[in-house]
Legacy VTK file of the C-alpha trace (Angstrom):
# vtk DataFile Version 3.0
C-alpha trace
ASCII
DATASET POLYDATA
POINTS 165 float
92.198 120.352 94.873
94.816 120.205 92.163
96.575 116.978 91.260
99.870 118.728 92.009
98.800 119.492 95.578
97.793 115.866 96.069
101.171 114.625 94.815
102.980 117.205 96.974
100.958 116.071 99.987
101.891 112.439 99.489
105.550 113.236 98.690
105.756 115.264 101.879
103.988 112.795 104.163
105.916 109.761 102.936
109.148 111.839 103.198
111.847 109.856 101.419
114.566 111.636 103.437
113.083 110.467 106.745
112.726 106.950 105.320
116.371 106.972 104.190
117.505 108.071 107.668
115.481 105.261 109.232
116.940 102.771 106.751
120.481 103.910 107.507
119.859 103.408 111.233
117.922 100.128 111.062
119.539 98.456 108.038
116.246 96.764 107.072
116.156 93.664 104.925
113.951 93.120 101.885
111.114 91.800 104.049
111.188 94.962 106.202
111.190 97.171 103.102
108.261 95.231 101.690
106.334 95.558 104.941
106.994 99.310 105.076
105.903 99.969 101.504
102.876 97.669 101.774
101.944 99.263 105.111
102.158 102.772 103.670
100.167 101.750 100.594
97.547 100.065 102.788
97.174 103.214 104.897
96.524 105.222 101.745
94.121 102.755 100.118
92.100 102.208 103.305
92.091 105.932 104.100
90.816 106.826 100.641
88.199 104.072 100.526
86.762 104.709 104.001
87.013 108.500 103.979
83.376 109.269 103.164
81.772 106.605 105.401
84.187 107.426 108.241
83.494 111.157 108.156
79.738 110.479 107.867
79.846 108.125 110.864
81.709 110.747 112.890
79.462 113.579 111.658
82.489 115.547 110.452
82.250 117.575 107.258
85.095 117.259 104.729
86.066 120.946 105.186
86.278 120.481 108.978
88.415 117.381 108.534
90.559 119.248 105.989
91.248 121.879 108.657
92.113 119.185 111.212
94.333 117.389 108.676
96.131 120.671 108.037
96.863 120.994 111.754
98.205 117.412 111.908
100.396 117.969 108.828
101.656 121.243 110.283
102.529 119.675 113.642
104.188 116.541 112.302
106.012 118.594 109.667
107.416 120.856 112.379
108.538 117.801 114.343
110.393 116.407 111.317
111.869 119.809 110.522
113.415 119.957 114.004
114.150 116.202 114.441
114.472 114.607 110.999
115.470 111.204 112.371
112.378 109.093 113.095
111.792 107.645 116.543
113.121 104.127 117.088
110.685 101.341 116.402
109.744 98.903 113.701
110.988 100.053 110.316
107.474 99.872 108.783
106.381 102.626 111.181
108.370 105.115 109.102
105.571 104.999 106.488
102.590 104.038 108.627
102.140 107.506 110.089
99.318 109.745 111.284
100.171 112.357 108.680
99.863 109.863 105.827
96.548 108.575 107.218
94.933 112.003 107.616
96.186 113.123 104.192
94.650 110.035 102.576
91.340 110.519 104.394
91.178 114.240 103.661
92.128 113.881 100.008
89.794 110.896 99.615
86.867 112.862 101.032
87.391 115.710 98.558
88.545 114.092 95.321
87.747 111.034 93.175
89.409 107.878 94.469
91.321 107.192 91.222
92.840 110.691 91.251
93.958 110.379 94.871
95.379 106.874 94.401
97.301 107.988 91.292
98.773 110.911 93.246
99.659 108.558 96.107
101.424 106.181 93.722
103.573 109.067 92.473
104.186 110.170 96.063
105.300 106.693 97.140
107.514 106.117 94.092
110.604 107.945 95.460
110.635 105.554 98.442
112.298 103.074 96.098
115.319 105.398 96.047
115.630 105.537 99.836
117.270 102.112 99.993
120.166 103.380 97.853
120.960 106.535 99.831
124.002 106.099 102.064
124.706 109.669 103.176
122.964 110.714 106.399
123.676 114.398 105.755
121.886 114.328 102.391
119.022 112.330 103.876
118.601 114.839 106.718
118.494 117.739 104.251
115.898 115.920 102.124
113.855 115.099 105.246
113.827 118.758 106.286
112.952 120.013 102.799
110.055 117.571 102.563
108.975 118.522 106.084
108.840 122.140 104.937
106.718 121.045 101.971
104.457 119.187 104.397
104.027 122.381 106.429
103.086 124.269 103.254
100.537 121.571 102.319
99.194 121.594 105.875
98.703 125.354 105.830
97.042 125.145 102.396
94.654 122.452 103.652
93.889 124.452 106.790
93.186 127.656 104.884
91.072 125.760 102.374
89.155 124.116 105.212
88.536 127.439 106.966
87.375 129.019 103.733
84.886 126.176 103.100
83.514 125.775 106.651
LINES 1 166
165 0 1 2 3 4 5 6 7 8 9 10 11 12 13 14 15 16 17 18 19 20 21 22 23 24 25 26 27 28 29 30 31 32 33 34 35 36 37 38 39 40 41 42 43 44 45 46 47 48 49 50 51 52 53 54 55 56 57 58 59 60 61 62 63 64 65 66 67 68 69 70 71 72 73 74 75 76 77 78 79 80 81 82 83 84 85 86 87 88 89 90 91 92 93 94 95 96 97 98 99 100 101 102 103 104 105 106 107 108 109 110 111 112 113 114 115 116 117 118 119 120 121 122 123 124 125 126 127 128 129 130 131 132 133 134 135 136 137 138 139 140 141 142 143 144 145 146 147 148 149 150 151 152 153 154 155 156 157 158 159 160 161 162 163 164
């Protein structure tokens, strides 16, 4: 997998537009922001580090999981495309998501850990901008554009998984 696809996958699954919409609704404090970013980073690090042992324990091949991850990214991307505003709940839940977890596990099973973690760092970097965005209309557009990117990444993962199975 190319480094660009990994970065695109993490940019799409962290979805700075969706995070900005959640921040505009919840008005989180610094502690909430810290918890969200640390939670998202923890999901990625744990997903990458346990990907091989987890898939081995479940007797799932990386290509099969790649196909399943593509389906999850496709479904959650469609949901965000239609409803860009995240469901109510703790603010940290905006980054601790199934799509981020399956992307980290899938990427971690296929690529070297350092490469995946570097791509994740670049994908999480724009989250720092979400706290500054004050326009819901712009945030909704960004959320939908990144959801479309997530759908593209999901389809690419699914096709790649089918081709390798």
